[in-house]
C-alpha positions in Angstrom: -96.1 -99.3 -53.1 -93.6 -96.9 -51.5 -91.7 -94.9 -54.1 -89.9 -92.4 -51.8 -92.1 -89.5 -52.8 -94.9 -87.9 -50.8 -97.3 -85.0 -51.5 -97.2 -82.1 -49.0 -100.8 -83.0 -48.0 -99.7 -86.6 -47.2 -96.8 -85.4 -45.1 -99.2 -83.1 -43.1 -101.2 -86.2 -41.9 -98.1 -87.9 -40.5 -97.3 -87.6 -36.8 -93.9 -86.2 -35.9 -91.9 -88.2 -33.3 -88.6 -86.9 -31.7 -86.3 -89.9 -31.3 -84.1 -88.0 -28.8 -86.9 -87.9 -26.2 -89.0 -90.7 -27.6 -92.1 -88.5 -27.7 -94.7 -87.2 -30.0 -94.3 -83.6 -31.1 -97.4 -83.1 -33.3 -98.3 -82.7 -36.9 -96.9 -80.5 -39.7 -98.9 -77.3 -40.1 -96.8 -75.6 -42.7 -93.5 -75.7 -44.6 -90.8 -73.2 -45.3 -89.6 -73.4 -48.9 -86.5 -71.9 -50.6 -88.1 -70.9 -53.9 -84.7 -70.2 -55.5 -83.3 -73.7 -54.9 -86.8 -75.3 -54.9 -86.3 -77.2 -51.6 -88.1 -77.5 -48.3 -85.9 -75.9 -45.6 -88.0 -76.6 -42.5 -91.3 -77.8 -41.2 -93.6 -75.8 -38.9 -95.6 -77.4 -36.1 -98.4 -75.5 -34.3 -97.6 -74.6 -30.7 -100.6 -73.5 -28.6 -100.4 -71.7 -25.3 -103.0 -72.2 -22.6 -104.5 -68.8 -22.7 -107.7 -67.3 -24.2 -105.9 -64.4 -25.9 -102.7 -66.0 -27.1 -102.0 -66.5 -30.7 -100.8 -69.7 -32.4 -97.0 -69.9 -32.7 -95.0 -72.5 -34.5 -92.1 -74.7 -33.6 -89.6 -74.7 -36.6 -87.7 -77.9 -37.3 -85.0 -77.7 -40.0 -85.4 -80.2 -42.7 -82.0 -81.7 -42.0 -83.2 -82.9 -38.6 -85.6 -85.3 -40.3 -84.2 -88.8 -39.9 -86.8 -90.9 -41.7 -90.1 -90.5 -43.3 -92.1 -93.7 -42.9 -95.5 -94.8 -44.0 -97.3 -93.3 -41.0 -94.8 -91.2 -39.0 -91.9 -88.8 -39.5 -88.9 -89.3 -37.2 -86.8 -86.3 -36.2 -83.7 -85.8 -34.2 -84.6 -83.0 -31.7 -81.1 -83.0 -30.1 -79.9 -79.5 -29.8 -83.3 -78.1 -30.7 -85.2 -76.2 -28.1 -88.6 -77.6 -29.1 -90.3 -75.6 -26.3 -89.4 -72.3 -27.8 -91.7 -71.4 -30.7 -90.7 -69.3 -33.7 -93.0 -66.5 -34.8 
């Protein structure tokens, strides 16, 4: 039964879908957490470049851009987010 609470490991298995473009973004690799306020501030999704020597970068999506967390997917609003520009 859905009770509105998910573990971080459960969230990492859900696919991220951007409703503004109607496309799949990927899966959560990590979270940014404000330890003072004890809240998740953003999610990080791995961004891989097509090169042998490139390092993994992350696309950062603010938590307030999450529209809905469903049973299998997380819907985000990527409007005004440059999802092609990774954060380091």
